[in-house]
C-alpha positions as CSV (number, residue, x, y, z in Angstrom):
1,M,-0.2,0.3,-0.1
2,R,1.2,3.5,-1.2
3,L,-0.3,6.2,1.2
4,L,-0.5,9.9,-0.8
5,A,-1.4,12.9,0.9
6,T,-4.0,15.6,-0.4
7,P,-4.5,19.1,0.2
8,L,-6.5,18.6,3.2
9,A,-4.6,16.9,6.5
10,G,-5.5,13.5,6.9
11,L,-7.5,13.0,4.2
12,T,-5.2,10.3,1.7
13,V,-5.3,8.3,-1.2
14,V,-4.5,4.9,-0.9
15,E,-2.7,3.3,-3.8
16,T,-2.9,-1.0,-3.9
17,A,-0.7,-3.1,-5.9
18,P,-2.5,-6.3,-6.9
19,I,-0.4,-9.5,-7.4
20,A,-1.6,-11.1,-10.8
21,D,-0.9,-14.2,-12.8
22,E,-2.8,-16.4,-15.2
23,R,-5.4,-17.4,-12.6
24,G,-6.5,-13.7,-11.7
25,R,-5.4,-11.2,-9.2
26,F,-5.4,-10.7,-5.5
27,V,-5.2,-7.5,-3.6
28,R,-5.2,-6.1,0.0
29,I,-7.5,-3.6,0.0
30,A,-7.4,-2.5,4.1
31,C,-4.1,-3.2,6.3
32,E,-4.5,-2.1,9.9
33,Q,-0.3,-2.1,10.2
34,A,-0.3,0.1,6.9
35,L,-2.9,2.4,7.9
36,S,-2.4,3.3,11.5
37,T,0.3,6.2,10.5
38,L,-3.3,7.5,9.3
39,K,-5.3,6.6,12.3
40,P,-3.3,5.2,15.2
41,D,-5.2,1.8,16.7
42,I,-7.4,1.7,13.8
43,R,-10.0,-0.8,13.5
44,F,-13.0,-1.6,11.1
45,V,-16.3,-2.0,12.9
46,Q,-18.4,-1.9,10.0
47,V,-18.4,-2.9,6.1
48,N,-21.0,-1.1,4.1
49,L,-21.8,-1.8,-0.1
50,S,-23.6,0.7,-2.0
51,R,-25.0,0.3,-5.2
52,T,-26.3,3.6,-7.4
53,L,-27.9,3.0,-10.5
54,R,-27.7,6.1,-12.5
55,Q,-24.8,8.3,-13.6
56,G,-25.2,11.5,-12.2
57,T,-26.6,10.6,-8.9
58,V,-25.2,12.1,-5.7
59,R,-25.1,10.5,-2.4
60,G,-24.4,12.5,0.7
61,L,-22.6,14.5,2.3
62,H,-22.9,12.6,5.3
63,F,-20.9,12.5,8.5
64,Q,-21.1,11.6,12.0
65,H,-21.4,14.2,15.1
66,A,-19.1,13.2,18.2
67,P,-18.5,11.0,20.3
68,H,-19.3,8.7,17.3
69,T,-16.9,10.4,14.6
70,E,-15.7,7.9,12.2
71,S,-12.9,7.4,9.5
72,K,-14.1,5.4,6.2
73,L,-11.8,4.1,3.4
74,I,-13.8,3.9,0.0
75,R,-12.9,1.6,-2.7
76,C,-15.2,1.3,-5.9
77,L,-16.0,-2.0,-7.3
78,R,-17.9,-1.4,-10.2
79,G,-18.0,2.0,-12.6
80,R,-16.2,5.2,-11.4
81,V,-17.2,7.9,-9.2
82,F,-16.2,11.5,-8.0
83,D,-15.3,10.9,-4.3
84,V,-15.8,14.0,-2.2
85,A,-14.4,14.8,1.6
86,V,-15.4,18.1,3.2
87,D,-13.2,19.5,6.2
88,L,-15.7,19.6,8.9
89,R,-13.2,19.7,11.9
90,T,-13.2,22.6,13.8
91,R,-9.9,23.8,14.3
92,S,-8.5,22.9,11.0
93,P,-6.7,25.5,8.9
94,T,-8.7,23.7,5.6
95,F,-12.4,23.9,7.7
96,L,-15.1,24.0,5.0
97,R,-12.8,23.1,2.1
98,W,-13.4,19.9,-0.2
99,H,-11.2,17.7,-2.1
100,A,-12.0,15.2,-4.7
101,V,-10.5,11.8,-5.6
102,E,-12.0,10.0,-8.8
103,L,-12.4,6.3,-8.1
104,D,-12.5,3.6,-10.7
105,A,-13.5,-0.2,-10.4
106,D,-10.2,-0.6,-12.9
107,V,-7.5,1.6,-10.8
108,E,-5.8,0.4,-8.3
109,R,-7.0,3.2,-5.5
110,E,-9.0,4.1,-2.3
111,V,-9.4,6.6,-0.2
112,F,-9.4,7.3,3.8
113,I,-11.1,9.8,4.9
114,P,-10.5,10.7,8.4
115,D,-12.8,11.6,11.5
116,G,-14.2,15.3,11.3
117,F,-15.1,14.9,7.3
118,A,-18.4,14.7,5.4
119,H,-18.6,12.2,2.6
120,G,-20.2,12.0,-0.7
121,F,-19.9,10.9,-4.2
122,Q,-21.2,11.6,-7.9
123,A,-21.5,8.6,-9.9
124,L,-19.8,9.2,-13.1
125,T,-21.1,5.7,-14.8
126,D,-24.1,3.3,-14.4
127,D,-24.3,1.0,-12.1
128,V,-21.7,1.9,-9.4
129,E,-21.1,-0.1,-6.3
130,L,-18.8,1.0,-3.6
131,L,-17.8,-0.5,-0.6
132,Y,-17.0,1.3,2.7
133,L,-15.2,0.3,5.8
134,H,-16.1,2.0,8.7
135,T,-14.0,2.8,12.4
136,A,-17.6,3.4,13.9
137,A,-20.8,1.8,13.7
138,W,-23.9,4.1,12.3
139,Y,-25.6,5.7,15.2
140,P,-28.7,7.9,13.8
141,S,-28.8,10.4,16.6
142,A,-25.4,11.4,15.7
143,E,-25.9,11.5,12.0
144,G,-25.3,14.6,10.1
145,R,-25.7,15.9,6.5
146,V,-24.6,18.8,4.5
147,R,-26.7,19.4,1.2
148,P,-24.0,18.8,-1.5
149,D,-25.0,21.8,-3.6
150,D,-24.4,24.4,-0.6
151,P,-22.8,27.6,-1.9
152,A,-20.6,27.8,1.0
153,L,-18.7,24.9,-0.1
154,G,-19.2,25.4,-3.9
155,I,-18.4,21.7,-4.7
156,A,-17.3,21.4,-8.6
157,W,-19.7,18.4,-9.5
158,P,-18.8,17.0,-12.8
159,L,-22.4,16.1,-13.9
160,A,-25.6,18.0,-13.4
161,V,-26.3,16.6,-9.8
162,A,-29.4,14.2,-10.1
163,G,-30.9,11.7,-8.3
164,L,-30.7,13.1,-5.0
165,S,-33.0,11.4,-1.8
166,P,-35.0,13.8,0.1
167,R,-32.9,13.8,3.0
168,D,-29.8,15.0,1.0
169,R,-32.1,17.5,-0.7
170,D,-33.3,19.0,2.2
171,A,-30.1,19.2,4.5
172,P,-29.4,22.2,5.9
173,L,-27.3,24.9,4.3
174,L,-24.4,25.8,6.5
175,T,-24.4,29.1,8.0
176,A,-22.1,31.0,10.3
177,A,-23.7,29.2,13.2
178,F,-22.4,25.8,12.0
179,P,-20.0,24.5,15.0
180,G,-18.1,22.2,13.0
181,I,-16.9,18.8,14.3
182,D,-14.2,18.4,17.3
183,A,-12.6,15.2,16.0
């Protein structure tokens, strides 16, 4: 595994190296030892799989409030996505900045999203599948959302935003009163 920094501290692109032969291939997608430099004592406690049927669909931006903040390791298993992380950490010098990574099932890349970030993605192809490894269980009472079209963020989605769930479409806009996340 090769860890590549992004402009947002802690948000990391993880490149993996498959071993291939005439039978097929094998790739390690998560390794506590390799990822412990990003989050000491990292432990994944929940694994989720999402499938998005239509190109242009946006899911997110989702996060969890303290004390249930979580890190995520995201890998695209089918199709291609524009994967976005937004820094919501109160004391971060990049507070409310976003960064996107294109994830493609045919490219050996995943993204590590640390505690205190919101996460969302846009399907760049039809029939997308994403694998999520989470360091904390989902707590409905701790769930937070940010609108993907919030002008305060100015995310440059590559396609017209489509397919928003009612909950994502009705998420609150960020205001000066938004406290951020203590992660």
